[in-house]
N, C-alpha and C positions, 0 to 999 in steps of 0.2 A: 587032187587037182586044185582044190580050193587053197590049200596051204601054199602051193607053188605060185598061184596067181597073187595071193596076198604078199608073198615074199618079193615078187617082181615089182608089185605096186610100191612096196616100201622102199626098194632100191631106187625107183624112179623119183619118189618124193625126196629122198635123201640127196640124190644127185641134183635135183632142182634147187634145193635149199643151199647147196654148196655153190652153185652158179650164182645165185643171188648174193651170197656172202662175198664172193670175189668182186662183184660189181660195186659193192658198197665199201670196199677197202679204200683207205685214204691214199691220196696220190703221193708219190715220192717227192720229198723236198728237193727244190732246185738250189744248187750252190751258186752263190754270187761271189765272183773272184775279183780281186783288185787289179786294176789296169794302170794304176799310177802309184808311185811311191810318195811317202811323206807322213807327216804327223796328223793323226785323225783329229778333226775339229768337232766341237760340240754342236755347232750350228748346222742344222740340216741332217744330222745323223738319224737314220731310221730307228724306229723303236718296235719292239715286239707288239704285234697286233695291228700295225699300220697296214692299210690297204694301199697297194701300189699298182701303177700301170707300167707296162713295158717302156723302158727308157727313162723312168723316173730316177733321179739321183738318190742314192742310199747312203753314201759315205763321201764326205768332203775331206780333203787333206790340205795341209800347208806345205807347199813345196818351195824351192829356192826362188821360183819366179812368181809365187803368189798362191791363191786359193784355186784348187781344182777338184774335179769330180774323180774320185778313185774307183767308184763302183756304181753301176746303174742296174736297175731291175731288168733281167733278160726276158721276163714274162709278166703278164698281169698276175697278181696274187696277193697274199698276205704274208707279212714278215713273221716268221716263227722263231728266228734266232738271230742275234747280232753278236758277232764274235770279237768285235773291237770296241774300245772305249775311247773317249776323248783323251788325247795324250799318247795313245798307242802309236808307235812308229811302224808303218808298213815298209819293210825293207825289200821284200821280194814281190815281183809281179806274179799274179796267179794264186796268191794265198786266198783262202776262203774267208770272207769277211761277214757274210750273212747267209741265211737260208730262207727261202720262200716256199709257201705252199701255193702251187699254181691254181688258177681258177679254170 
């Protein structure tokens, strides 16, 4: 009987530690997609590690009509990846230009 009780207790403890590990898992990165075509400008381009708020501009482009925001933060978070550089030409809408770790 003691061995069975100890085994059951061990399973409960292992299960509890797995639940805790799942809670501590990092959140999935949020992809930020371009909503405007044009040449990426250096001014205002997000950088890795930047803290951003929902709606903040992340990528500006030069278009035929002037400067515009090509991508905004869809959530509050931190920039973990920027996939465009100044001079890159965004030719397709919906292309992923950055990734954020949500808060």
